[in-house]
MDAnalysis code that builds the backbone (N, CA, C; Angstrom):
import MDAnalysis as mda
import numpy as np

u = mda.Universe.empty(726, n_residues=242, atom_resindex=np.repeat(np.arange(242), 3), trajectory=True)
u.add_TopologyAttr("name", ["N", "CA", "C"] * 242)
u.add_TopologyAttr("resid", np.arange(1, 243))
u.add_TopologyAttr("resname", ["UNK", "UNK", "UNK", "UNK", "UNK", "UNK", "UNK", "UNK", "UNK", "UNK", "UNK", "UNK", "UNK", "UNK", "UNK", "UNK", "UNK", "UNK", "UNK", "UNK", "UNK", "UNK", "UNK", "UNK", "UNK", "UNK", "UNK", "UNK", "UNK", "UNK", "UNK", "UNK", "UNK", "UNK", "UNK", "UNK", "UNK", "UNK", "UNK", "UNK", "UNK", "UNK", "UNK", "UNK", "UNK", "UNK", "UNK", "UNK", "UNK", "UNK", "UNK", "UNK", "UNK", "UNK", "UNK", "UNK", "UNK", "UNK", "UNK", "UNK", "UNK", "UNK", "UNK", "UNK", "UNK", "UNK", "UNK", "UNK", "UNK", "UNK", "UNK", "UNK", "UNK", "UNK", "UNK", "UNK", "UNK", "UNK", "UNK", "UNK", "UNK", "UNK", "UNK", "UNK", "UNK", "UNK", "UNK", "UNK", "UNK", "UNK", "UNK", "UNK", "UNK", "UNK", "UNK", "UNK", "UNK", "UNK", "UNK", "UNK", "UNK", "UNK", "UNK", "UNK", "UNK", "UNK", "UNK", "UNK", "UNK", "UNK", "UNK", "UNK", "UNK", "UNK", "UNK", "UNK", "UNK", "UNK", "UNK", "UNK", "UNK", "UNK", "UNK", "UNK", "UNK", "UNK", "UNK", "UNK", "UNK", "UNK", "UNK", "UNK", "UNK", "UNK", "UNK", "UNK", "UNK", "UNK", "UNK", "UNK", "UNK", "UNK", "UNK", "UNK", "UNK", "UNK", "UNK", "UNK", "UNK", "UNK", "UNK", "UNK", "UNK", "UNK", "UNK", "UNK", "UNK", "UNK", "UNK", "UNK", "UNK", "UNK", "UNK", "UNK", "UNK", "UNK", "UNK", "UNK", "UNK", "UNK", "UNK", "UNK", "UNK", "UNK", "UNK", "UNK", "UNK", "UNK", "UNK", "UNK", "UNK", "UNK", "UNK", "UNK", "UNK", "UNK", "UNK", "UNK", "UNK", "UNK", "UNK", "UNK", "UNK", "UNK", "UNK", "UNK", "UNK", "UNK", "UNK", "UNK", "UNK", "UNK", "UNK", "UNK", "UNK", "UNK", "UNK", "UNK", "UNK", "UNK", "UNK", "UNK", "UNK", "UNK", "UNK", "UNK", "UNK", "UNK", "UNK", "UNK", "UNK", "UNK", "UNK", "UNK", "UNK", "UNK", "UNK", "UNK", "UNK", "UNK", "UNK", "UNK", "UNK", "UNK", "UNK", "UNK", "UNK", "UNK", "UNK", "UNK", "UNK", "UNK"])
u.atoms.positions = np.array([
    [19.940, 90.900, -172.182],
    [19.803, 91.194, -170.742],
    [18.591, 90.494, -170.153],
    [17.476, 90.505, -170.897],
    [16.276, 89.835, -170.404],
    [16.521, 88.338, -170.252],
    [17.282, 87.792, -171.237],
    [17.602, 86.370, -171.187],
    [18.416, 86.048, -169.944],
    [19.385, 86.948, -169.595],
    [20.222, 86.739, -168.424],
    [19.385, 86.678, -167.151],
    [18.497, 87.690, -166.973],
    [17.675, 87.730, -165.763],
    [16.727, 86.536, -165.700],
    [16.250, 86.129, -166.897],
    [15.364, 84.969, -166.929],
    [16.134, 83.723, -166.489],
    [17.394, 83.627, -166.919],
    [18.231, 82.480, -166.555],
    [18.535, 82.482, -165.065],
    [18.827, 83.702, -164.539],
    [19.108, 83.825, -163.106],
    [17.889, 83.423, -162.291],
    [16.721, 83.839, -162.720],
    [15.490, 83.523, -162.001],
    [15.246, 82.030, -161.975],
    [15.431, 81.376, -163.119],
    [15.240, 79.925, -163.200],
    [16.243, 79.219, -162.310],
    [17.509, 79.681, -162.359],
    [18.552, 79.076, -161.527],
    [18.229, 79.227, -160.047],
    [17.723, 80.396, -159.672],
    [17.370, 80.653, -158.269],
    [16.268, 79.711, -157.811],
    [15.289, 79.495, -158.679],
    [14.195, 78.597, -158.334],
    [14.695, 77.168, -158.164],
    [15.636, 76.774, -159.031],
    [16.194, 75.425, -158.935],
    [16.972, 75.260, -157.635],
    [17.753, 76.294, -157.266],
    [18.518, 76.240, -156.017],
    [17.583, 76.165, -154.825],
    [16.518, 76.977, -154.852],
    [15.544, 76.977, -153.760],
    [14.879, 75.622, -153.665],
    [14.528, 75.055, -154.830],
    [13.872, 73.753, -154.842],
    [14.781, 72.692, -154.253],
    [16.071, 72.719, -154.672],
    [17.028, 71.748, -154.147],
    [17.230, 71.932, -152.655],
    [17.262, 73.193, -152.202],
    [17.447, 73.473, -150.768],
    [16.301, 72.907, -149.964],
    [15.094, 73.041, -150.495],
    [13.932, 72.537, -149.778],
    [13.986, 71.025, -149.655],
    [14.490, 70.371, -150.697],
    [14.584, 68.912, -150.669],
    [15.653, 68.476, -149.671],
    [16.803, 69.158, -149.724],
    [17.923, 68.784, -148.869],
    [17.605, 69.011, -147.394],
    [16.935, 70.130, -147.099],
    [16.736, 70.496, -145.709],
    [15.333, 70.176, -145.191],
    [14.543, 69.432, -145.948],
    [13.212, 69.039, -145.482],
    [13.349, 68.198, -144.217],
    [12.579, 68.526, -143.198],
    [12.660, 67.806, -141.932],
    [11.614, 66.702, -141.861],
    [11.958, 65.564, -141.244],
    [10.957, 64.514, -141.053],
    [9.880, 65.001, -140.088],
    [8.707, 64.414, -140.186],
    [7.560, 64.869, -139.400],
    [7.309, 63.987, -138.181],
    [7.140, 64.633, -137.031],
    [6.751, 63.949, -135.800],
    [5.341, 64.388, -135.421],
    [4.483, 63.430, -135.133],
    [3.126, 63.699, -134.662],
    [3.114, 63.531, -133.154],
    [2.543, 64.496, -132.445],
    [2.539, 64.456, -130.980],
    [1.120, 64.623, -130.466],
    [0.661, 63.671, -129.667],
    [-0.672, 63.759, -129.081],
    [-0.703, 64.922, -128.094],
    [-1.655, 65.846, -128.286],
    [-1.766, 67.007, -127.396],
    [-3.202, 67.222, -126.934],
    [-4.033, 66.200, -127.104],
    [-5.426, 66.296, -126.690],
    [-5.597, 65.967, -125.219],
    [-6.840, 65.753, -124.778],
    [-7.094, 65.395, -123.380],
    [-6.239, 64.202, -122.958],
    [-5.748, 64.264, -121.731],
    [-4.889, 63.199, -121.243],
    [-3.412, 63.516, -121.377],
    [-3.072, 64.505, -122.183],
    [-1.677, 64.948, -122.303],
    [-1.516, 66.213, -121.473],
    [-0.641, 66.199, -120.461],
    [-0.501, 67.391, -119.619],
    [0.123, 68.509, -120.456],
    [-0.574, 69.622, -120.455],
    [-0.229, 70.727, -121.334],
    [-0.143, 72.021, -120.526],
    [0.914, 72.790, -120.592],
    [1.942, 72.704, -121.626],
    [3.132, 71.820, -121.285],
    [3.349, 71.494, -119.998],
    [4.558, 70.778, -119.578],
    [4.967, 69.600, -120.430],
    [4.149, 68.541, -120.444],
    [4.512, 67.311, -121.156],
    [4.556, 67.518, -122.659],
    [3.567, 68.227, -123.176],
    [3.487, 68.428, -124.626],
    [4.622, 69.328, -125.113],
    [4.834, 70.452, -124.445],
    [5.884, 71.383, -124.881],
    [7.263, 70.746, -124.774],
    [7.466, 69.914, -123.774],
    [8.756, 69.233, -123.630],
    [8.956, 68.214, -124.744],
    [7.884, 67.502, -125.102],
    [7.967, 66.541, -126.205],
    [8.254, 67.263, -127.514],
    [7.614, 68.398, -127.714],
    [7.856, 69.203, -128.916],
    [9.315, 69.653, -128.957],
    [9.831, 70.087, -127.812],
    [11.206, 70.597, -127.744],
    [12.223, 69.527, -128.126],
    [12.075, 68.314, -127.587],
    [13.059, 67.271, -127.897],
    [12.912, 66.784, -129.334],
    [11.681, 66.765, -129.852],
    [11.478, 66.356, -131.242],
    [12.150, 67.345, -132.189],
    [11.984, 68.626, -131.912],
    [12.605, 69.647, -132.766],
    [14.123, 69.621, -132.643],
    [14.608, 69.374, -131.441],
    [16.052, 69.299, -131.247],
    [16.638, 68.094, -131.974],
    [15.810, 67.053, -132.140],
    [16.249, 65.855, -132.851],
    [16.123, 66.021, -134.364],
    [15.660, 67.195, -134.808],
    [15.612, 67.481, -136.232],
    [14.276, 67.273, -136.908],
    [13.196, 67.196, -136.118],
    [11.869, 66.947, -136.676],
    [11.026, 68.216, -136.741],
    [10.162, 68.278, -137.721],
    [9.081, 69.250, -137.696],
    [7.965, 68.581, -136.897],
    [7.062, 69.372, -136.361],
    [6.070, 68.831, -135.422],
    [4.649, 69.217, -135.814],
    [3.746, 68.258, -135.676],
    [2.314, 68.537, -135.803],
    [1.615, 67.955, -134.586],
    [0.892, 68.803, -133.864],
    [0.152, 68.346, -132.698],
    [-1.183, 67.750, -133.135],
    [-1.518, 66.623, -132.531],
    [-2.763, 65.923, -132.853],
    [-3.721, 66.038, -131.673],
    [-4.929, 66.532, -131.932],
    [-5.896, 66.753, -130.868],
    [-7.134, 65.869, -131.025],
    [-8.001, 65.932, -130.053],
    [-9.236, 65.157, -130.086],
    [-10.065, 65.532, -131.315],
    [-10.632, 64.525, -131.961],
    [-11.452, 64.756, -133.142],
    [-10.671, 64.719, -134.442],
    [-9.366, 64.488, -134.364],
    [-8.536, 64.432, -135.562],
    [-8.936, 63.237, -136.426],
    [-9.124, 63.473, -137.721],
    [-9.524, 62.390, -138.632],
    [-8.768, 62.393, -139.961],
    [-7.844, 63.330, -140.144],
    [-7.102, 63.384, -141.407],
    [-5.949, 62.383, -141.353],
    [-6.295, 61.116, -141.486],
    [-5.303, 60.059, -141.309],
    [-4.256, 60.005, -142.416],
    [-4.447, 60.779, -143.476],
    [-3.466, 60.796, -144.554],
    [-2.122, 61.344, -144.071],
    [-2.135, 62.076, -142.956],
    [-0.905, 62.665, -142.439],
    [0.096, 61.588, -142.027],
    [-0.399, 60.399, -141.703],
    [0.497, 59.318, -141.308],
    [1.433, 58.913, -142.445],
    [1.021, 59.166, -143.695],
    [1.864, 58.829, -144.842],
    [3.115, 59.693, -144.879],
    [3.027, 60.891, -144.321],
    [4.154, 61.821, -144.327],
    [4.963, 61.775, -143.040],
    [4.434, 61.124, -142.016],
    [5.085, 61.129, -140.701],
    [6.115, 60.015, -140.553],
    [7.047, 60.241, -139.641],
    [8.067, 59.247, -139.334],
    [8.018, 58.820, -137.870],
    [7.353, 59.633, -137.036],
    [7.383, 59.382, -135.592],
    [6.085, 59.812, -134.930],
    [5.630, 59.011, -133.966],
    [4.510, 59.378, -133.102],
    [5.051, 59.444, -131.677],
    [4.831, 60.565, -131.014],
    [5.225, 60.703, -129.609],
    [3.973, 60.814, -128.758],
    [3.863, 59.937, -127.767],
    [2.760, 60.036, -126.812],
    [3.365, 60.543, -125.502],
    [3.057, 61.785, -125.124],
    [3.677, 62.405, -123.946],
    [3.037, 61.958, -122.634],
    [3.534, 62.530, -121.553],
    [2.993, 62.221, -120.238],
    [1.620, 62.822, -120.017],
    [0.995, 62.408, -118.929],
    [-0.345, 62.882, -118.599],
    [-1.162, 61.760, -117.982],
    [-2.378, 61.600, -118.451],
    [-3.268, 60.543, -117.982],
    [-3.584, 59.614, -119.155],
    [-3.057, 58.406, -119.100],
    [-3.156, 57.490, -120.235],
    [-4.584, 57.061, -120.545],
    [-5.391, 56.798, -119.529],
    [-6.762, 56.344, -119.787],
    [-7.607, 57.466, -120.394],
    [-7.393, 58.692, -119.919],
    [-8.114, 59.834, -120.482],
    [-7.687, 60.044, -121.941],
    [-6.397, 59.870, -122.197],
    [-5.894, 60.003, -123.556],
    [-6.498, 58.970, -124.484],
    [-6.579, 57.729, -124.023],
    [-7.154, 56.656, -124.838],
    [-8.623, 56.923, -125.132],
    [-9.357, 57.405, -124.136],
    [-10.781, 57.740, -124.336],
    [-10.925, 58.851, -125.378],
    [-10.078, 59.877, -125.274],
    [-10.167, 61.022, -126.179],
    [-9.781, 60.646, -127.603],
    [-8.794, 59.781, -127.744],
    [-8.367, 59.360, -129.072],
    [-9.422, 58.483, -129.736],
    [-9.991, 57.579, -128.957],
    [-10.962, 56.651, -129.509],
    [-10.268, 55.502, -130.218],
    [-10.970, 54.383, -130.395],
    [-10.357, 53.185, -130.982],
    [-9.866, 53.372, -132.412],
    [-10.512, 54.237, -133.203],
    [-10.108, 54.392, -134.602],
    [-8.749, 55.059, -134.730],
    [-8.532, 56.157, -133.998],
    [-7.239, 56.835, -134.062],
    [-6.151, 55.960, -133.447],
    [-6.473, 55.259, -132.376],
    [-5.483, 54.365, -131.775],
    [-5.077, 53.275, -132.756],
    [-6.024, 52.790, -133.520],
    [-5.717, 51.768, -134.526],
    [-4.845, 52.350, -135.635],
    [-5.095, 53.601, -135.997],
    [-4.270, 54.263, -137.009],
    [-2.824, 54.382, -136.536],
    [-2.636, 54.708, -135.264],
    [-1.289, 54.798, -134.696],
    [-0.632, 53.425, -134.715],
    [-1.381, 52.427, -134.329],
    [-0.879, 51.045, -134.306],
    [-0.429, 50.609, -135.709],
    [-1.247, 50.881, -136.701],
    [-0.906, 50.509, -138.077],
    [0.296, 51.304, -138.588],
    [0.365, 52.574, -138.194],
    [1.492, 53.425, -138.572],
    [2.803, 52.810, -138.102],
    [2.836, 52.363, -136.864],
    [4.046, 51.747, -136.309],
    [4.320, 50.410, -136.988],
    [3.294, 49.603, -137.148],
    [3.452, 48.282, -137.757],
    [4.040, 48.384, -139.166],
    [3.685, 49.451, -139.876],
    [4.143, 49.640, -141.251],
    [5.480, 50.364, -141.349],
    [6.128, 50.607, -140.204],
    [7.472, 51.164, -140.231],
    [7.671, 52.462, -139.481],
    [6.629, 53.006, -138.874],
    [6.757, 54.243, -138.119],
    [7.427, 54.026, -136.771],
    [7.903, 55.106, -136.175],
    [8.515, 55.035, -134.858],
    [7.562, 55.509, -133.779],
    [7.708, 54.977, -132.571],
    [6.872, 55.379, -131.442],
    [7.761, 55.640, -130.243],
    [7.556, 56.784, -129.606],
    [8.245, 57.113, -128.360],
    [7.192, 57.502, -127.339],
    [7.273, 56.901, -126.159],
    [6.302, 57.189, -125.110],
    [6.970, 57.515, -123.794],
    [6.571, 58.645, -123.201],
    [7.067, 59.042, -121.894],
    [5.939, 58.922, -120.878],
    [6.181, 58.269, -119.754],
    [5.224, 58.184, -118.650],
    [3.874, 57.621, -119.113],
    [2.864, 58.448, -119.330],
    [1.571, 57.969, -119.817],
    [1.720, 57.262, -121.157],
    [2.674, 57.734, -121.962],
    [2.937, 57.111, -123.249],
    [3.510, 55.719, -123.112],
    [4.086, 55.423, -121.931],
    [4.555, 54.067, -121.633],
    [3.393, 53.214, -121.137],
    [2.570, 53.797, -120.268],
    [1.386, 53.083, -119.769],
    [0.505, 52.586, -120.918],
    [0.270, 53.450, -121.897],
    [-0.678, 53.151, -122.966],
    [-0.082, 52.233, -124.036],
    [1.217, 51.963, -123.944],
    [1.877, 51.167, -124.987],
    [1.584, 49.676, -124.897],
    [1.228, 49.183, -123.719],
    [0.962, 47.757, -123.550],
    [-0.478, 47.412, -123.943],
    [-0.782, 46.128, -123.941],
    [-2.126, 45.693, -124.363],
    [-3.194, 46.270, -123.459],
    [-2.951, 46.261, -122.153],
    [-3.860, 46.872, -121.184],
    [-3.136, 48.043, -120.529],
    [-3.857, 49.122, -120.266],
    [-3.266, 50.301, -119.641],
    [-3.175, 50.078, -118.132],
    [-1.979, 49.808, -117.652],
    [-1.777, 49.584, -116.233],
    [-2.719, 48.536, -115.685],
    [-3.395, 48.883, -114.602],
    [-4.374, 47.970, -113.992],
    [-5.799, 48.480, -114.204],
    [-5.986, 49.330, -115.217],
    [-7.291, 49.951, -115.449],
    [-8.239, 49.082, -116.273],
    [-7.731, 47.961, -116.788],
    [-8.548, 47.071, -117.630],
    [-9.113, 47.832, -118.833],
    [-8.295, 48.692, -119.397],
    [-8.670, 49.473, -120.570],
    [-7.620, 49.225, -121.649],
    [-8.048, 48.994, -122.889],
    [-7.094, 48.661, -123.952],
    [-6.105, 49.772, -124.248],
    [-4.839, 49.381, -124.413],
    [-3.803, 50.303, -124.854],
    [-3.449, 50.000, -126.298],
    [-2.300, 50.488, -126.732],
    [-1.884, 50.236, -128.110],
    [-1.528, 48.767, -128.351],
    [-0.964, 48.118, -127.346],
    [-0.557, 46.729, -127.516],
    [0.643, 46.573, -128.431],
    [1.584, 47.510, -128.365],
    [2.742, 47.477, -129.257],
    [4.012, 46.996, -128.565],
    [3.929, 46.749, -127.260],
    [5.051, 46.161, -126.525],
    [4.506, 45.046, -125.635],
    [5.347, 44.066, -125.314],
    [4.888, 42.961, -124.463],
    [4.847, 43.343, -122.993],
    [4.242, 42.476, -122.197],
    [4.221, 42.674, -120.757],
    [3.080, 43.540, -120.263],
    [3.143, 43.851, -118.985],
    [2.129, 44.692, -118.345],
    [2.820, 45.838, -117.607],
    [2.021, 46.815, -117.186],
    [2.574, 47.954, -116.454],
    [1.812, 48.181, -115.156],
    [2.485, 48.807, -114.208],
    [1.869, 49.240, -112.959],
    [2.638, 50.435, -112.438],
    [2.012, 51.226, -111.605],
    [2.668, 52.420, -111.061],
    [3.909, 52.017, -110.264],
    [4.995, 52.748, -110.466],
    [6.240, 52.435, -109.762],
    [6.183, 52.888, -108.310],
    [5.938, 54.170, -108.054],
    [5.827, 54.669, -106.677],
    [4.356, 54.654, -106.280],
    [4.008, 53.756, -105.393],
    [2.600, 53.547, -105.047],
    [2.157, 54.339, -103.823],
    [3.084, 54.851, -103.044],
    [2.729, 55.615, -101.848],
    [3.572, 56.877, -101.767],
    [3.008, 57.902, -101.156],
    [3.717, 59.164, -101.015],
    [3.642, 59.996, -102.277],
    [4.513, 60.980, -102.375],
    [4.513, 61.889, -103.529],
    [4.865, 61.140, -104.801],
    [4.160, 61.481, -105.883],
    [4.455, 60.829, -107.162],
    [5.608, 61.516, -107.894],
    [6.137, 62.594, -107.312],
    [7.251, 63.307, -107.931],
    [8.562, 62.922, -107.242],
    [9.530, 62.504, -108.047],
    [10.814, 62.068, -107.496],
    [11.891, 62.182, -108.564],
    [13.142, 62.006, -108.134],
    [14.277, 61.989, -109.056],
    [15.098, 60.731, -108.781],
    [14.582, 59.554, -109.159],
    [15.302, 58.317, -108.884],
    [16.581, 58.188, -109.700],
    [17.536, 57.462, -109.139],
    [18.813, 57.223, -109.805],
    [18.640, 56.030, -110.736],
    [18.706, 56.284, -112.036],
    [18.389, 55.273, -113.034],
    [19.646, 54.597, -113.579],
    [19.482, 53.343, -113.960],
    [20.538, 52.592, -114.630],
    [20.153, 52.460, -116.099],
    [21.001, 52.953, -116.997],
    [20.691, 52.930, -118.425],
    [21.940, 52.553, -119.229],
    [21.757, 52.181, -120.496],
    [22.920, 51.878, -121.351],
    [23.804, 53.103, -121.604],
    [23.285, 54.303, -121.370],
    [24.055, 55.528, -121.600],
    [24.697, 56.050, -120.320],
    [24.613, 55.276, -119.255],
    [25.170, 55.700, -117.976],
    [24.097, 55.741, -116.907],
    [24.503, 55.972, -115.687],
    [23.592, 56.012, -114.551],
    [23.437, 57.444, -114.050],
    [22.206, 57.901, -113.944],
    [21.950, 59.287, -113.552],
    [20.509, 59.432, -113.081],
    [20.219, 60.551, -112.435],
    [18.868, 60.812, -111.956],
    [17.979, 61.265, -113.102],
    [16.706, 60.887, -113.007],
    [15.750, 61.240, -114.046],
    [14.409, 61.564, -113.388],
    [13.748, 62.583, -113.892],
    [12.491, 63.031, -113.290],
    [11.372, 62.004, -113.448],
    [10.695, 61.745, -112.342],
    [9.587, 60.786, -112.294],
    [8.335, 61.487, -111.789],
    [7.183, 61.176, -112.420],
    [5.919, 61.804, -112.006],
    [4.742, 60.850, -112.151],
    [4.831, 59.719, -111.463],
    [3.705, 58.794, -111.440],
    [3.667, 57.784, -112.566],
    [4.790, 57.534, -113.191],
    [4.842, 56.618, -114.326],
    [4.927, 55.153, -113.943],
    [4.965, 54.292, -114.955],
    [4.926, 52.850, -114.694],
    [6.288, 52.171, -114.623],
    [6.245, 50.949, -114.125],
    [7.312, 49.983, -114.299],
    [6.747, 48.899, -115.207],
    [7.617, 48.159, -115.854],
    [7.190, 47.100, -116.776],
    [7.417, 45.720, -116.168],
    [6.394, 44.904, -116.234],
    [6.509, 43.495, -115.884],
    [6.620, 42.728, -117.199],
    [7.847, 42.395, -117.574],
    [8.068, 41.728, -118.853],
    [9.275, 40.798, -118.725],
    [9.179, 39.627, -119.316],
    [10.250, 38.635, -119.213],
    [11.298, 38.843, -120.306],
    [12.475, 38.286, -120.080],
    [13.534, 38.352, -121.088],
    [13.099, 37.647, -122.364],
    [12.353, 36.555, -122.208],
    [11.878, 35.797, -123.372],
    [10.917, 36.632, -124.214],
    [10.029, 37.383, -123.539],
    [9.077, 38.224, -124.266],
    [9.792, 39.352, -125.009],
    [10.816, 39.920, -124.372],
    [11.580, 40.968, -125.026],
    [12.367, 40.415, -126.215],
    [12.942, 39.259, -126.032],
    [13.715, 38.644, -127.107],
    [12.832, 38.351, -128.310],
    [11.580, 37.979, -128.056],
    [10.645, 37.644, -129.129],
    [10.342, 38.842, -130.027],
    [10.491, 40.066, -129.482],
    [10.226, 41.277, -130.277],
    [11.519, 42.055, -130.522],
    [12.643, 41.354, -130.396],
    [13.952, 41.969, -130.608],
    [14.099, 43.219, -129.752],
    [13.654, 43.101, -128.493],
    [13.668, 44.244, -127.594],
    [14.731, 44.143, -126.521],
    [14.911, 45.235, -125.794],
    [15.893, 45.295, -124.720],
    [15.388, 46.185, -123.598],
    [15.991, 46.042, -122.440],
    [15.694, 46.936, -121.322],
    [16.376, 48.270, -121.586],
    [15.604, 49.329, -121.521],
    [16.106, 50.678, -121.796],
    [16.592, 51.366, -120.527],
    [15.947, 51.057, -119.394],
    [16.320, 51.696, -118.127],
    [15.730, 50.903, -116.967],
    [16.384, 51.019, -115.821],
    [15.893, 50.372, -114.599],
    [15.826, 51.391, -113.465],
    [14.832, 51.207, -112.601],
    [14.707, 52.018, -111.398],
    [15.730, 51.550, -110.357],
    [15.911, 52.301, -109.274],
    [16.901, 51.930, -108.255],
    [16.720, 50.527, -107.674],
    [15.478, 50.035, -107.605],
    [15.262, 48.694, -107.049],
    [15.434, 47.597, -108.091],
    [15.832, 47.946, -109.287],
    [16.073, 46.952, -110.329],
    [14.890, 46.684, -111.241],
    [13.716, 47.197, -110.890],
    [12.551, 46.981, -111.741],
    [12.721, 47.742, -113.058],
    [12.064, 47.249, -114.089],
    [12.249, 47.790, -115.436],
    [11.452, 49.080, -115.615],
    [12.169, 50.150, -115.964],
    [11.536, 51.458, -116.148],
    [11.208, 51.732, -117.606],
    [11.963, 51.137, -118.511],
    [11.737, 51.389, -119.929],
    [12.246, 50.256, -120.787],
    [11.667, 50.114, -121.969],
    [12.071, 49.055, -122.883],
    [12.046, 49.558, -124.329],
    [12.740, 48.837, -125.184],
    [12.626, 49.037, -126.625],
    [12.047, 47.758, -127.208],
    [11.429, 47.859, -128.370],
    [10.830, 46.689, -129.006],
    [10.591, 46.968, -130.480],
    [10.492, 45.909, -131.254],
    [10.050, 46.005, -132.634],
    [8.571, 45.654, -132.675],
    [7.830, 46.396, -133.475],
    [6.417, 46.073, -133.692],
    [6.196, 46.111, -135.191],
    [6.053, 44.941, -135.803],
    [5.985, 44.881, -137.248],
    [7.280, 45.413, -137.828],
    [7.182, 46.376, -138.734],
    [8.357, 46.993, -139.327],
    [8.839, 48.201, -138.527],
    [8.090, 48.585, -137.494],
    [8.415, 49.775, -136.724],
    [9.170, 49.477, -135.447],
    [9.635, 50.559, -134.797],
    [10.372, 50.439, -133.542],
    [9.720, 51.298, -132.463],
    [9.816, 50.801, -131.236],
    [9.172, 51.444, -130.088],
    [10.193, 51.669, -128.976],
    [10.151, 52.846, -128.360],
    [10.983, 53.138, -127.193],
    [10.109, 53.831, -126.150],
    [9.947, 53.203, -124.993],
    [9.051, 53.737, -123.963],
    [9.732, 53.727, -122.599],
    [9.361, 54.702, -121.775],
    [9.951, 54.794, -120.440],
    [8.949, 55.425, -119.477],
    [8.983, 54.988, -118.231],
    [8.030, 55.463, -117.235],
    [8.377, 56.801, -116.613],
    [9.537, 57.331, -116.944],
    [9.980, 58.611, -116.396],
    [9.836, 59.715, -117.442],
    [10.441, 60.877, -117.139],
    [10.369, 62.027, -118.040],
    [11.766, 62.525, -118.409],
    [12.487, 61.799, -119.271],
    [13.801, 62.292, -119.686],
    [13.704, 63.586, -120.493],
    [12.525, 63.857, -121.041],
    [12.319, 65.059, -121.850],
    [12.110, 66.317, -121.010],
    [11.923, 66.153, -119.692],
    [11.625, 67.295, -118.818],
    [12.772, 68.298, -118.792],
    [12.422, 69.575, -118.884],
    [13.416, 70.636, -118.841],
    [13.718, 71.099, -117.424],
    [14.676, 72.001, -117.294],
    [15.131, 72.498, -115.996],
    [13.994, 73.122, -115.186],
    [13.213, 73.998, -115.809],
    [12.155, 74.731, -115.099],
    [11.067, 73.795, -114.588],
    [10.722, 72.799, -115.376],
    [9.682, 71.843, -114.978],
    [10.101, 71.107, -113.709],
    [11.358, 70.652, -113.671],
    [11.855, 69.945, -112.496],
    [11.994, 70.888, -111.297],
    [12.451, 72.104, -111.561],
    [12.612, 73.072, -110.486],
    [11.269, 73.393, -109.827],
    [10.204, 73.406, -110.615],
    [8.870, 73.691, -110.085],
    [8.433, 72.662, -109.048],
    [9.033, 71.483, -109.099],
    [8.714, 70.434, -108.126],
    [9.845, 70.226, -107.122],
    [10.755, 71.201, -107.062],
    [11.786, 71.176, -106.034],
    [13.060, 70.441, -106.397],
    [13.260, 70.139, -107.695],
    [14.459, 69.410, -108.110],
    [15.342, 70.297, -108.985],
    [16.633, 70.288, -108.685],
    [17.591, 71.055, -109.475],
    [18.452, 70.065, -110.260],
    [18.417, 70.198, -111.585],
    [19.172, 69.289, -112.439],
    [19.850, 70.096, -113.537],
    [21.118, 70.446, -113.310],
    [21.850, 71.265, -114.272],
    [22.277, 70.465, -115.499],
    [22.484, 69.158, -115.339],
    [22.937, 68.332, -116.451],
    [21.825, 68.114, -117.470],
    [20.630, 67.797, -116.965],
    [19.511, 67.522, -117.862],
    [19.582, 66.128, -118.459],
    [18.446, 65.629, -118.919],
    [18.399, 64.281, -119.484],
    [17.740, 64.244, -120.860],
    [17.612, 65.402, -121.494],
    [16.980, 65.415, -122.815],
    [17.793, 64.639, -123.854],
    [19.084, 64.480, -123.598],
    [19.903, 63.667, -124.499],
    [19.384, 62.229, -124.542],
    [18.814, 61.771, -123.412],
    [18.285, 60.407, -123.363],
    [16.986, 60.313, -124.172],
    [16.166, 61.354, -124.085],
    [14.936, 61.384, -124.884],
    [15.283, 61.393, -126.367],
    [16.316, 62.118, -126.747],
    [16.752, 62.130, -128.136],
    [17.281, 60.766, -128.565],
    [17.939, 60.079, -127.655],
    [18.411, 58.716, -127.921],
    [17.221, 57.809, -128.230],
    [16.142, 57.966, -127.503],
    [14.937, 57.174, -127.746],
    [14.360, 57.479, -129.134],
    [14.327, 58.749, -129.483],
    [13.825, 59.150, -130.790],
    [14.697, 58.585, -131.905],
    [16.005, 58.657, -131.712],
    [16.928, 58.138, -132.716],
    [16.741, 56.645, -132.906],
    [16.556, 55.926, -131.803],
    [16.315, 54.491, -131.914],
    [15.031, 54.181, -132.678],
    [13.940, 54.858, -132.282],
    [12.634, 54.565, -132.861],
    [12.544, 54.890, -134.341],
    [13.384, 55.803, -134.804],
    [13.313, 56.228, -136.206],
    [14.496, 55.750, -137.033],
    [15.334, 54.892, -136.449],
    [16.476, 54.367, -137.194],
    [16.014, 53.233, -138.120],
    [16.748, 52.985, -139.196],
    [16.365, 51.926, -140.156],
    [16.341, 50.555, -139.492],
])
């Protein structure tokens, strides 16, 4: 009888061990320090990452345990203030993110995360990650920065929440050089988002907030029953695909 229970216990441990291996979730790192609007932008980024099947670790100012990048598959830079975020991260952490992507990691950036993806952050003359070609500038330069423009995307045309994000000034030749494509366009045809390869990694960035939930949009006077989080998940899937 003791042998039986001992065998059952060992078998249970083996099953548990196998279950943990089978159901282990990939890790997404999400910037949640200064410059990331919290809770809106950060919580929305967390929500879409988890819906895409990732476990999440928030990264804050002063973070130095760079060994976590060895276990991660994705870095998400949410909306907020890109220059403040870059200052808070500092050049060392930004370089760690850059190397993570170059060595095969995925990067997804919404709004501020799109601004900071280019070599220079918008027109601020402040260094960004430099992981995509071209330059950025604010799309809506006058009036309210909150809008629901009708976007053109490979997944269809629909409205998407905008809150002061960039457009990309990038040529077809520059995109082709990094095996990139236009991810979305604003109503006037300007480029709202792009994909690109950076080293062994992939990047998907957009100047809008496809990750925004119903309540966030409603708070600014917009009603969107369809939602666009499926598009944010599409970006995550692209950035983390082989």
